[in-house]
C-alpha positions in Angstrom: -32.9 -60.1 37.6 -30.7 -62.2 39.9 -27.6 -61.4 37.8 -28.1 -57.7 38.2 -28.4 -57.9 42.0 -25.3 -60.2 42.1 -23.4 -57.6 40.1 -24.5 -54.8 42.5 -23.2 -56.9 45.4 -19.9 -57.5 43.6 -19.4 -53.8 43.1 -20.2 -53.1 46.8 -17.8 -55.8 47.9 -14.9 -55.2 45.5 -15.4 -51.7 44.0 -12.9 -48.9 44.3 -13.8 -45.2 44.8 -13.2 -43.0 41.8 -13.7 -39.4 40.9 -15.3 -38.4 37.6 -16.6 -35.5 35.5 -20.0 -35.3 37.4 -18.4 -34.4 40.7 -20.2 -37.3 42.4 -17.7 -40.1 43.1 -18.4 -43.7 42.1 -17.7 -47.2 43.4 -16.4 -48.9 40.3 -15.1 -52.2 39.0 -13.5 -52.7 35.5 -15.1 -55.4 33.4 -18.4 -57.1 34.1 -21.1 -59.1 32.2 -24.5 -60.6 32.4 -25.9 -63.3 30.1 -29.7 -63.5 30.0 -31.8 -66.1 28.4 -34.8 -64.2 27.0 -36.8 -67.5 26.7 -36.8 -67.5 30.5 -38.4 -64.1 30.8 -37.8 -60.4 30.2 -35.0 -58.6 32.2 -37.1 -56.1 33.9 -36.2 -55.3 37.5 -38.7 -56.5 40.1 -36.9 -55.2 43.2 -38.3 -51.8 42.2 -40.8 -50.6 39.7 -39.3 -50.2 36.3 -40.2 -47.1 34.3 -41.0 -49.3 31.3 -42.9 -46.9 29.1 -40.1 -44.3 29.6 -37.4 -46.9 28.6 -39.4 -48.0 25.5 -40.0 -44.3 24.6 -36.3 -43.7 24.7 -35.6 -46.7 22.5 -38.1 -45.6 19.9 -36.5 -42.2 19.9 -33.2 -43.9 19.1 -34.9 -45.9 16.3 -36.2 -42.7 14.8 -32.9 -40.9 15.0 -34.1 -38.1 17.3 -31.8 -35.5 18.5 -34.2 -33.4 20.6 -35.3 -34.0 24.2 -38.7 -32.7 23.1 -39.1 -35.5 20.7 -38.2 -38.0 23.4 -40.8 -36.4 25.7 -43.4 -36.8 23.1 -42.8 -40.6 23.3 -43.2 -40.5 27.1 -39.5 -40.4 28.0 -38.0 -37.4 29.9 -34.6 -39.0 30.5 -32.8 -36.6 28.2 -34.1 -33.4 29.7 -31.3 -32.8 32.1 -28.5 -33.5 29.6 -30.2 -31.3 27.0 -30.9 -28.3 29.2 -29.0 -28.5 32.5 -25.6 -29.9 31.6 -23.2 -26.9 32.1 -20.6 -28.2 29.6 -23.3 -28.8 26.9 -25.0 -25.4 27.6 -21.6 -23.7 26.8 -20.9 -25.8 23.8 -21.0 -23.9 20.5 -22.4 -26.9 18.7 -25.6 -26.8 20.8 -28.6 -25.7 18.7 -30.8 -24.3 21.4 -33.3 -25.6 23.9 -33.7 -29.4 24.0 -31.0 -30.0 21.4 -28.8 -33.1 22.1 -26.7 -33.2 19.0 -26.3 -36.4 17.0 -26.7 -38.8 19.9 -27.3 -42.6 19.5 -30.1 -42.8 17.0 -28.5 -40.3 14.7 -25.5 -42.5 14.5 -27.5 -45.7 14.3 -29.7 -44.6 11.4 -27.6 -41.9 9.7 -23.9 -42.7 10.2 -21.8 -40.1 8.4 -19.6 -42.1 6.0 -16.9 -40.5 3.8 -14.6 -41.7 1.1 -11.4 -40.0 -0.2 -10.3 -40.9 -3.7 -6.7 -39.8 -4.6 -6.9 -38.4 -8.1 -3.5 -39.7 -9.0 -4.6 -43.3 -8.4 -4.8 -45.2 -11.7 -8.3 -46.5 -10.8 -9.7 -43.2 -9.5 -12.4 -43.2 -12.2 -13.5 -46.7 -11.4 -13.5 -46.0 -7.7 -15.7 -43.0 -8.2 -18.1 -44.9 -10.3 -18.3 -47.7 -7.8 -18.9 -45.2 -4.9 -21.6 -43.3 -6.7 -23.3 -46.6 -7.6 -23.3 -47.4 -3.8 -25.1 -44.1 -3.0 -22.3 -41.8 -2.2 -22.5 -38.1 -3.2 -19.6 -36.2 -4.7 -18.7 -33.2 -2.5 -15.9 -32.0 -4.7 -12.1 -31.8 -4.3 -9.9 -31.4 -1.2 -6.2 -31.0 -1.1 -5.3 -33.6 1.5 -6.2 -37.2 2.0 -6.2 -39.8 4.8 -3.1 -40.0 6.8 -1.9 -36.6 5.6 -1.4 -37.8 2.0 -0.8 -34.7 -0.1 -2.4 -33.9 -3.3 -6.0 -33.6 -4.7 -8.6 -36.0 -3.5 -12.3 -36.3 -4.3 -14.4 -36.3 -1.2 -17.6 -38.4 -1.2 -20.3 -38.7 1.5 -23.4 -40.7 2.3 -25.5 -41.4 5.5 -25.6 -45.1 6.4 -28.5 -46.7 8.1 -26.5 -49.1 10.2 -29.6 -50.7 11.9 -31.4 -51.3 8.6 -28.2 -52.9 7.2 -28.3 -55.3 10.2 -31.9 -56.4 9.3 -31.0 -56.7 5.6 -28.0 -58.9 6.4 -30.1 -61.2 8.8 -32.2 -62.0 5.7 -29.4 -62.2 3.1 -26.4 -63.6 5.1 -27.6 -64.7 8.6 -24.3 -66.6 9.3 -22.3 -63.4 9.0 -20.4 -62.3 12.1 -20.5 -58.7 10.9 -24.1 -57.9 11.8 -23.5 -55.0 14.1 -23.9 -51.2 14.6 -22.3 -48.7 16.9 -22.4 -45.1 18.0 -18.8 -44.1 18.8 -17.9 -41.4 16.3 -14.7 -39.6 17.2 -15.4 -36.8 14.7 -18.7 -35.9 16.3 -18.2 -36.4 20.1 -17.9 -32.7 20.7 -21.2 -32.2 19.0 -23.2 -34.4 21.5 -24.7 -33.6 24.8 -23.4 -36.9 26.1 -21.0 -39.4 24.3 -22.6 -42.8 23.9 -22.4 -45.3 26.8 -24.1 -48.3 25.2 -22.1 -48.2 22.1 -21.8 -51.5 20.2 -24.6 -54.0 19.4 -23.9 -57.3 17.6 -26.7 -59.6 16.4 -25.8 -63.3 16.1 -28.3 -65.6 14.3 -28.7 -69.3 14.4 -30.5 -70.2 11.2 -31.0 -73.8 12.3 -32.9 -73.1 15.5 -34.3 -69.7 14.2 -32.9 -68.0 17.3 -31.4 -64.5 17.4 -29.1 -63.3 20.1 -27.6 -59.9 20.9 -24.3 -58.9 22.4 -24.1 -55.3 23.8 -21.0 -53.5 24.9 -21.5 -50.6 27.3 -18.3 -48.6 27.9 -19.5 -46.9 31.1 -22.6 -48.0 33.1 -24.4 -46.3 35.9 -25.8 -49.4 37.6 -28.4 -47.6 39.6 -30.3 -45.8 36.8 -28.7 -46.5 33.5 -28.4 -50.3 33.5 -32.1 -51.0 34.1 -33.0 -48.9 31.1 -30.2 -50.3 28.9 -31.2 -53.9 29.7 -34.8 -53.1 29.0 -34.0 -51.4 25.7 -31.6 -54.0 24.5 -33.9 -56.8 25.2 -36.9 -55.0 23.6 -34.8 -54.2 20.5 -33.8 -57.9 20.2 -37.5 -58.9 20.3 -38.4 -56.3 17.7 -35.6 -57.2 15.3 -36.4 -60.9 15.8 -40.1 -60.3 14.9 -39.1 -58.4 11.7 -36.6 -61.0 10.5 -38.3 -64.3 11.4 -36.4 -65.3 14.6 -37.2 -65.8 18.2 -35.2 -63.8 20.7 -32.7 -65.9 22.8 -29.5 -64.8 24.4 -28.8 -61.2 25.5 -25.2 -60.8 26.6 -24.4 -57.5 28.3 -20.8 -56.5 28.6 -19.7 -53.5 30.7 -16.4 -51.7 30.6 -16.7 -49.5 33.8 -19.5 -50.8 36.0 -20.1 -48.2 38.7 -22.5 -47.1 41.5 -22.8 -43.4 42.2 -22.4 -42.5 45.9 -25.9 -41.0 46.1 -27.4 -44.2 44.7 -26.0 -46.5 47.4 -29.1 -46.6 49.6 -31.4 -47.2 46.7 -29.4 -50.2 45.6 -28.9 -51.6 49.2 -32.7 -51.4 49.6 -33.1 -53.5 46.4 -30.7 -56.1 47.8 -32.9 -56.4 50.9 -35.9 -57.2 48.7 -36.8 -60.6 47.4 -37.1 -60.6 43.5 -40.3 -61.7 41.8 -40.4 -64.0 38.7 -39.5 -62.3 35.5 -42.3 -60.9 33.4 -42.7 -61.6 29.6 -42.7 -59.0 26.8 -45.6 -58.9 24.4 -45.4 -57.1 21.0 -48.5 -55.8 19.3 -50.0 -58.1 16.7 -49.9 -55.2 14.3 -46.1 -55.4 14.0 -45.5 -57.8 11.0 -44.1 -61.2 11.9 -41.8 -62.2 9.1 -41.8 -65.9 10.1 -45.6 -66.0 9.6 -46.1 -63.7 6.7 -42.9 -63.8 4.7 -43.3 -60.1 4.2 -40.1 -58.1 5.0 -41.1 -54.8 6.6 -38.1 -53.0 8.1 -39.9 -49.7 8.0 -41.5 -50.8 11.2 -38.3 -49.8 13.0 -39.7 -46.3 12.7 -43.4 -47.1 12.8 -43.6 -48.8 16.2 -45.2 -46.9 19.0 -44.7 -47.2 22.8 -48.1 -48.9 23.1 -46.8 -51.8 20.9 -44.7 -53.0 23.8 -46.3 -54.5 27.0 -45.0 -56.4 30.0 -47.2 -59.3 31.0 -47.3 -60.6 34.6 -45.0 -57.9 35.9 -44.9 -58.1 39.6 -42.6 -55.6 41.4 -41.7 -53.9 44.6 -42.5 -50.2 45.1 -40.6 -47.6 43.1 -37.3 -46.2 44.3 -35.8 -42.9 43.1 -32.3 -41.3 43.0 -30.9 -38.3 41.3 -29.2 -38.6 37.9 -25.6 -37.4 37.8 -25.1 -35.0 34.9 
């Protein structure tokens, strides 16, 4: 991951010290990106050992919409333990539902986005709007007395949970040229209900039907380059490979945009040690043959978003330097 190391050096050279909510200051730069050709290898760090199974376990927890650190642990990932049970702000939060609870983080938004519609009853087409919404799977929750933007008067409130990720897969089959194949996790109405607001928050799939290549753009609003970025890169690339398998494409470009790219002060030595090490060639990702390949079978099986297991992902020819550790800022 030459680009990762170059970005670390850029932050060390040009970053500015900033304070933040964790109490551990960061060396930060605004705006950064990496563009990775997945046909040239998988973006796993080689200058230290990547906790690959933990990263994959976290991704699968997201795909299943988990909101408990215990569920992530069952998939081999302990990365949510601290935020679930040792984050002082979350422990004091009235929305927390006990030990290991995380609130509706990431996967809950990806797979069950809470969508609402308000239909003003004075609207001449209120009946048609209601019929259309019900046909689209919305549920009638009854009447409220105020609508969007403070509009007075009776409104009918409708709700449904939207599986954003499944819609992405459906659209890749039905309208692959669309520039609207995306999902995100930033929900202003639920931020106070989460142990941690989403950092990697918007994913956009871009298909090339002619070459049968699928690319992914990911926007990360705030990125801990020492611990977070290696996991986010792994998970984004693994997700792109999985979605490509299920929709009949080959994974190609993974473009990684960062809003605030930062290094925590107590991660500096870990990253400087990586800069002193010579990277090894990139490994390759292998997906289990039991995951249906749409390009070969013509059978569309999106249910495999939930059915994949950590053992279905493997790194081949992964050569790496020894592991390095640093504390997570909570």
